[in-house]
C-alpha positions as CSV (number, residue, x, y, z in Angstrom):
1,X,-2.2,-14.9,11.0
2,X,0.3,-12.1,10.8
3,X,1.7,-10.7,7.6
4,X,5.3,-11.3,6.7
5,X,6.4,-7.7,6.3
6,X,10.0,-6.9,7.1
7,X,9.4,-5.4,10.5
8,X,13.0,-4.2,10.9
9,X,12.9,-2.2,7.6
10,X,9.6,-0.5,8.3
11,X,10.5,0.4,11.8
12,X,13.7,2.0,10.5
13,X,12.2,4.0,7.7
14,X,8.9,4.9,9.3
15,X,9.8,8.5,10.1
16,X,11.5,9.2,6.8
17,X,8.6,7.7,4.9
18,X,6.1,9.7,6.8
19,X,8.0,12.9,6.2
20,X,7.7,12.5,2.5
21,X,4.0,11.6,2.6
22,X,3.2,14.6,4.9
23,X,5.2,17.1,2.8
24,X,3.7,15.9,-0.5
25,X,0.2,15.0,0.4
26,X,-1.1,15.3,-3.2
27,X,1.6,13.2,-4.8
28,X,0.0,9.8,-4.4
29,X,-3.1,8.7,-6.2
30,X,-2.6,4.9,-5.7
31,X,-5.4,4.6,-3.2
32,X,-8.3,5.7,-5.4
33,X,-8.9,2.4,-7.2
34,X,-9.1,0.7,-3.8
35,X,-11.5,3.2,-2.3
36,X,-13.8,3.0,-5.3
37,X,-13.8,-0.8,-5.4
38,X,-14.4,-1.5,-1.8
39,X,-17.2,1.1,-2.0
40,X,-16.8,2.4,1.5
41,X,-20.1,2.9,3.3
42,X,-20.6,4.8,6.6
43,X,-21.4,1.8,8.8
44,X,-19.0,-0.7,7.2
45,X,-16.7,-2.9,9.3
46,X,-13.4,-2.7,7.4
47,X,-10.1,-4.5,7.9
48,X,-7.0,-2.8,6.5
49,X,-4.0,-5.1,6.2
50,X,-0.5,-3.6,6.3
51,X,-1.9,-0.2,7.2
52,X,1.5,1.5,7.6
53,X,1.6,5.1,8.7
54,X,-2.0,5.8,7.7
55,X,-2.1,7.1,4.1
56,X,-5.1,4.9,3.2
57,X,-6.4,4.5,6.8
58,X,-7.2,8.2,7.0
59,X,-9.0,8.2,3.7
60,X,-11.2,5.2,4.7
61,X,-11.8,6.5,8.2
62,X,-13.3,9.7,6.8
63,X,-15.9,7.6,5.0
64,X,-16.9,5.0,7.6
65,X,-17.3,7.1,10.7
66,X,-20.3,5.1,11.8
67,X,-18.6,1.8,11.4
68,X,-15.4,0.1,12.6
69,X,-12.0,0.2,11.0
70,X,-9.3,-2.3,12.0
71,X,-5.8,-1.0,11.0
72,X,-3.3,-3.9,11.1
73,X,0.5,-3.8,10.8
74,X,3.4,-5.7,12.4
75,X,5.7,-2.7,12.6
76,X,5.0,-0.8,15.9
77,X,6.5,2.5,14.8
78,X,4.3,2.7,11.7
79,X,1.2,2.2,13.8
80,X,2.3,4.8,16.3
81,X,2.5,7.3,13.4
82,X,-0.8,6.1,12.1
83,X,-2.6,6.5,15.4
84,X,-1.2,10.1,15.8
85,X,-2.3,11.0,12.3
86,X,-5.8,9.5,12.7
87,X,-6.2,10.3,16.3
88,X,-9.5,12.2,15.8
89,X,-11.2,9.0,14.6
90,X,-12.5,7.0,17.5
91,X,-13.7,4.1,15.4
92,X,-10.2,2.9,14.5
93,X,-8.8,-0.1,16.3
94,X,-5.1,-0.8,15.9
95,X,-3.9,-4.5,15.8
96,X,-0.8,-6.4,15.0
97,X,-2.3,-9.9,14.6
98,X,-5.1,-10.8,12.2
99,X,-6.2,-13.6,14.5
100,X,-7.7,-11.0,16.9
101,X,-10.5,-10.5,14.3
102,X,-13.4,-12.9,14.3
103,X,-14.2,-14.8,11.2
104,X,-17.0,-13.4,9.0
105,X,-17.1,-10.2,11.0
106,X,-16.0,-7.7,8.4
107,X,-17.7,-6.2,5.3
108,X,-14.6,-5.5,3.4
109,X,-10.8,-5.8,3.6
110,X,-8.1,-3.8,1.8
111,X,-4.3,-3.6,1.5
112,X,-2.1,-1.0,-0.2
113,X,1.6,-1.2,-0.8
114,X,2.6,-4.0,1.5
115,X,1.7,-7.0,-0.7
116,X,5.2,-7.5,-2.2
117,X,6.6,-7.9,1.4
118,X,4.2,-10.8,2.2
119,X,6.0,-14.1,1.7
120,X,2.9,-16.2,1.8
121,X,0.4,-14.2,-0.2
122,X,-2.0,-17.2,-0.6
123,X,-2.3,-17.6,3.2
124,X,-2.8,-13.9,3.7
125,X,-5.6,-13.9,1.1
126,X,-7.2,-16.9,2.7
127,X,-7.0,-15.2,6.1
128,X,-8.5,-11.9,4.8
129,X,-11.3,-13.8,3.1
130,X,-12.1,-15.7,6.3
131,X,-12.7,-12.4,8.1
132,X,-15.3,-11.3,5.5
133,X,-19.0,-11.9,5.4
134,X,-20.2,-13.8,2.3
135,X,-20.1,-11.5,-0.7
136,X,-17.4,-9.3,0.9
137,X,-14.4,-8.1,-1.0
138,X,-10.7,-8.0,-0.3
139,X,-9.0,-5.4,-2.5
140,X,-5.2,-5.3,-3.0
141,X,-3.0,-2.6,-4.6
142,X,0.7,-3.0,-5.1
143,X,3.6,-2.5,-7.5
144,X,3.5,-4.6,-10.7
145,X,5.8,-7.4,-11.5
146,X,8.4,-7.1,-14.3
147,X,8.1,-3.3,-14.3
148,X,10.1,-0.1,-13.9
149,X,9.3,0.1,-10.2
150,X,10.4,-3.5,-9.6
151,X,13.7,-2.8,-11.3
152,X,14.1,0.4,-9.3
153,X,13.7,-1.5,-6.1
154,X,16.0,-4.3,-7.2
155,X,18.8,-2.2,-8.7
156,X,18.7,1.0,-6.6
157,X,16.8,0.7,-3.3
158,X,18.0,-2.8,-2.4
159,X,21.6,-2.0,-3.1
160,X,22.1,1.3,-1.3
161,X,19.8,1.2,1.8
162,X,21.0,-0.3,5.1
163,X,17.8,-2.5,5.3
164,X,17.7,-3.6,1.7
165,X,14.4,-4.0,-0.2
166,X,13.4,-7.3,-1.8
167,X,9.9,-8.3,-2.6
168,X,7.5,-10.7,-4.3
169,X,5.9,-8.6,-7.0
170,X,2.6,-9.8,-8.5
171,X,1.6,-10.4,-12.1
172,X,-1.9,-10.6,-13.4
173,X,-1.7,-14.4,-13.7
174,X,-0.3,-14.7,-10.2
175,X,-3.1,-12.7,-8.7
176,X,-5.7,-14.9,-10.6
177,X,-4.0,-18.0,-9.2
178,X,-3.9,-16.6,-5.7
179,X,-7.6,-16.0,-5.9
180,X,-8.1,-19.6,-7.1
181,X,-5.9,-21.1,-4.4
182,X,-7.6,-19.0,-1.7
183,X,-11.0,-20.1,-3.0
184,X,-12.3,-16.7,-3.8
185,X,-15.6,-16.8,-5.6
186,X,-14.3,-14.3,-8.2
187,X,-11.1,-12.5,-8.9
188,X,-10.8,-9.3,-10.9
189,X,-7.4,-7.8,-11.8
190,X,-6.3,-4.6,-13.4
191,X,-2.7,-3.4,-14.3
192,X,-2.0,0.3,-15.2
193,X,0.3,3.2,-14.5
194,X,-0.6,5.5,-11.6
195,X,0.7,9.1,-11.9
196,X,2.6,10.5,-8.8
197,X,2.3,14.3,-9.3
198,X,4.9,16.9,-8.3
199,X,5.7,20.6,-8.9
200,X,9.4,20.2,-9.7
201,X,12.3,17.8,-10.3
202,X,13.6,18.6,-6.8
203,X,10.2,17.6,-5.3
204,X,10.4,14.3,-7.1
205,X,13.9,13.7,-5.8
206,X,13.1,14.5,-2.2
207,X,10.0,12.4,-2.2
208,X,11.8,9.3,-3.5
209,X,14.8,10.0,-1.3
210,X,12.7,10.1,1.9
211,X,10.1,7.5,1.0
212,X,12.7,4.9,0.4
213,X,15.3,6.3,2.9
214,X,17.9,6.6,0.2
215,X,21.4,7.7,1.2
216,X,21.8,9.7,-2.0
217,X,22.0,13.4,-2.8
218,X,18.9,14.8,-4.4
219,X,20.5,15.2,-7.8
220,X,21.5,11.5,-7.9
221,X,18.1,10.5,-6.6
222,X,16.4,12.3,-9.5
223,X,18.7,10.8,-12.0
224,X,17.8,7.4,-10.8
225,X,14.0,8.1,-11.0
226,X,14.4,9.6,-14.5
227,X,16.4,6.5,-15.6
228,X,13.8,4.0,-14.5
229,X,10.4,5.8,-14.8
230,X,8.4,7.5,-17.5
231,X,8.0,11.2,-16.4
232,X,5.3,13.1,-18.1
233,X,4.5,16.9,-18.3
234,X,0.9,17.4,-17.4
235,X,-1.3,20.1,-18.8
236,X,-1.4,21.8,-15.4
237,X,2.4,22.1,-15.3
238,X,2.8,19.2,-12.9
239,X,5.4,16.5,-13.4
240,X,3.9,13.0,-13.3
241,X,6.0,10.0,-12.4
242,X,4.2,7.0,-13.9
243,X,4.4,4.1,-11.5
244,X,3.2,0.6,-12.6
245,X,0.5,-0.8,-10.3
246,X,-1.5,-4.0,-10.1
247,X,-4.9,-4.1,-8.4
248,X,-6.9,-7.2,-7.5
249,X,-10.4,-7.6,-6.0
250,X,-11.1,-11.0,-4.4
251,X,-14.8,-11.6,-3.8
252,X,-15.8,-14.2,-1.1
């Protein structure tokens, strides 16, 4: 079963998005919970759903070089960028359709950042769990419901980008219910702010401008970020934009 990501949007913004990720490689920390909770082992067979341009793919690939990594996405341009970025890893297989993966053939499954674009999150969870061996885990990380990032998407990104940006953001209770409906043996959920770290206000503005393909000057972009997000001064001098995330671990 394929995910319900907005293929048009992600093909349109792929290059702009990757520019931001490549220029600010240390900004994001939102993959750490997932890496820790799927507990990547060298010979694992891992399925990554909504792999995008390869931010998490690359991190996983470095840790399971003796196994197999399936990187799935429905937007061809994102997978093209992903394959170029991760070209040195021969154990990665790129796919667009989850049906190409045999049931009970994977040790773990993971998804970061694409969840709010999936219209039928219960079916996606069922499909992911069906690919896992008994006891395997499907870990999801995404933006939290009823939060600053949701309002930023709804009130800024959706209104000023040519592709728009609307999503189904998850709450803790929704994740628990999804696990129940997908017949997961156990569901664990955590909600907390993740710091995105930058050297300056200008860096914050450019990152958000490019990641979301905003047609706004840098100054206006920063003003929008400052209006919606908590920005903290770290001890090391970095500026941390606090982004609300929700993480779920579904155990088969």
